[in-house]
C-alpha positions in Angstrom: -33.2 26.1 -79.9 -32.1 29.4 -78.4 -35.7 30.6 -78.5 -36.8 27.5 -76.6 -34.2 28.2 -74.0 -35.3 31.8 -73.6 -38.9 30.6 -73.2 -37.8 28.2 -70.5 -36.0 31.0 -68.7 -39.1 33.1 -68.8 -41.1 30.3 -67.3 -38.5 29.9 -64.5 -38.7 33.6 -63.8 -42.5 33.5 -63.3 -42.7 30.2 -61.3 -44.1 30.5 -57.8 -44.6 26.8 -57.1 -42.4 26.7 -54.0 -43.9 29.9 -52.5 -47.4 28.6 -53.1 -46.4 25.4 -51.4 -45.5 27.4 -48.3 -41.7 27.5 -48.5 -39.8 30.6 -47.8 -38.0 31.5 -51.0 -37.0 34.7 -52.6 -37.7 34.5 -56.4 -34.5 35.2 -58.2 -33.6 36.6 -61.5 -32.9 33.6 -63.8 -29.4 32.9 -62.4 -27.7 31.0 -65.2 -24.6 31.5 -67.1 -25.3 31.2 -70.8 -22.3 31.4 -73.1 -22.5 33.3 -76.4 -21.7 30.0 -78.2 -23.7 26.8 -77.5 -22.0 25.1 -74.6 -21.1 21.4 -74.3 -20.4 21.7 -70.6 -22.9 22.3 -67.8 -22.2 23.1 -64.1 -25.0 22.4 -61.7 -25.0 23.8 -58.2 -27.5 23.6 -55.4 -29.4 26.9 -55.6 -28.7 30.5 -56.3 -26.8 32.2 -53.4 -27.5 35.6 -52.1 -24.7 37.2 -54.2 -25.9 35.4 -57.3 -29.5 36.6 -56.7 -28.5 40.2 -56.3 -26.1 40.2 -59.3 -28.0 37.8 -61.6 -24.8 35.8 -62.1 -24.0 32.4 -60.6 -20.9 31.9 -58.4 -20.3 35.6 -58.2 -19.5 35.8 -54.4 -17.0 34.2 -52.1 -17.8 30.6 -53.1 -17.3 31.7 -56.7 -13.8 33.0 -55.9 -12.9 29.6 -54.4 -14.4 27.8 -57.4 -12.5 29.8 -59.9 -9.2 29.3 -58.0 -9.8 25.6 -58.4 -10.7 25.9 -62.1 -7.4 27.8 -62.6 -5.7 24.6 -61.6 -7.4 22.9 -64.6 -6.1 25.7 -66.9 -9.2 27.9 -67.0 -9.5 31.6 -66.3 -13.0 32.7 -65.0 -13.8 34.4 -68.3 -12.8 31.4 -70.4 -14.8 29.0 -68.3 -17.9 31.2 -68.3 -17.5 31.5 -72.1 -17.6 27.7 -72.4 -20.0 26.4 -69.7 -23.7 26.8 -68.9 -24.2 27.3 -65.2 -27.5 26.4 -63.5 -28.7 24.9 -60.2 -31.0 22.1 -58.9 -33.4 24.7 -57.6 -33.9 28.1 -59.2 -34.9 30.5 -56.4 -32.7 31.8 -53.6 -33.8 29.6 -50.6 -33.1 32.2 -48.0 -30.7 32.2 -45.1 -30.3 29.3 -42.8 -30.8 29.6 -39.1 -27.1 29.3 -38.6 -24.5 30.4 -41.2 -24.9 30.3 -44.9 -28.0 29.7 -47.0 -30.8 27.3 -46.3 -30.6 23.9 -48.1 -33.6 23.4 -50.4 -35.9 20.6 -49.2 -36.4 17.4 -51.2 -39.9 18.6 -52.0 -38.6 21.9 -53.4 -36.0 20.0 -55.4 -38.8 17.9 -56.8 -40.8 20.9 -57.8 -37.8 22.3 -59.7 -36.8 19.1 -61.3 -38.7 19.5 -64.5 -36.9 22.8 -65.2 -33.5 21.1 -64.9 -34.6 18.2 -67.1 -35.7 20.6 -69.8 -32.4 22.5 -69.5 -30.5 19.2 -70.0 -32.7 18.2 -72.9 -32.0 21.6 -74.6 -28.3 22.0 -73.8 -27.4 18.3 -74.3 -24.1 18.7 -72.4 -21.3 16.1 -72.9 -19.8 17.0 -69.5 -21.7 17.9 -66.3 -19.9 19.3 -63.3 -21.9 18.7 -60.1 -21.0 21.1 -57.3 -21.8 19.9 -53.9 -23.6 16.9 -52.3 -27.2 17.7 -53.4 -26.3 18.2 -57.1 -24.1 15.1 -57.1 -26.8 12.9 -55.5 -29.3 14.2 -58.1 -27.2 12.7 -60.9 -25.6 9.7 -59.2 -28.1 8.7 -56.6 -27.4 8.1 -52.9 -25.6 4.8 -53.3 -22.2 6.5 -54.0 -20.6 8.3 -51.0 -20.2 11.9 -51.9 -16.6 12.2 -50.7 -15.6 9.0 -52.5 -17.2 10.3 -55.7 -14.8 13.3 -55.9 -11.9 12.5 -58.1 -13.9 10.0 -60.2 -15.8 10.5 -63.5 -19.1 8.7 -64.1 -21.0 8.0 -67.3 -24.7 8.4 -67.2 -27.0 8.5 -70.2 -24.0 9.2 -72.5 -22.8 12.1 -70.4 -19.7 12.4 -68.2 -20.6 13.4 -64.6 -17.7 14.9 -62.7 -18.4 15.8 -59.0 -16.7 18.7 -57.2 -17.1 19.7 -53.5 -19.1 22.8 -52.8 -16.6 25.7 -52.4 -18.6 27.3 -49.7 -17.2 26.4 -46.3 -14.9 23.7 -47.7 -11.7 24.8 -45.9 -11.9 22.2 -43.2 -12.6 19.5 -45.8 -9.5 20.4 -47.8 -7.4 20.3 -44.6 -7.4 16.5 -45.1 -4.5 15.6 -47.5 -6.6 12.7 -49.0 -9.4 15.2 -49.8 -6.9 17.5 -51.4 -5.7 14.6 -53.6 -9.4 13.9 -54.5 -9.9 17.5 -55.5 -6.7 17.6 -57.6 -7.7 14.4 -59.3 -11.1 15.9 -60.1 -9.5 18.9 -61.6 -7.2 16.8 -63.7 -10.2 14.9 -65.0 -11.9 18.2 -65.8 -8.9 19.2 -67.9 -9.0 16.0 -69.8 -12.7 15.8 -70.5 -13.2 19.5 -71.2 -10.6 19.1 -74.0 -13.1 16.7 -75.6 -15.8 19.4 -75.4 -13.8 22.0 -77.3 
């Protein structure tokens, strides 16, 4: 199984499908977090950020610092969580900067080109619990019928897995100014603590 995962990572590293389709992407090192022991949890973000691309490690910049502050509320240190959870993303290359602030959001076509890689990761890892970080990741697993904000603080079962949405920690400060949103986030972290215990 580990050899098949290494082979998949090698395929991701050499993929040029988005660039050949005319999208501006900067091919990344394979930006995943693969624990030493086989994980039962998976965290799925949107795409590698600039910091993740340069360091080869997901959520290693400012968004990661916010994310791990949240996870501390569920009882996890960063080292402990990385030791238990496989991190990946909907798209595998750094999409480049946006015209305004932050990183460009991958298009639906780019996400479709990358989808087979994610499906193969899911088939190999077979996680019991999936944390979806941000709107794009959450919509991938839950569809567009469920409002993203309303989904935070709830757990969903899909194909025998628990899907637990989190807001994206990049630029979320205004969102968390709303006390109702803070309650949703606190509930999501409480659910994470409960369901992660089942993945021990």
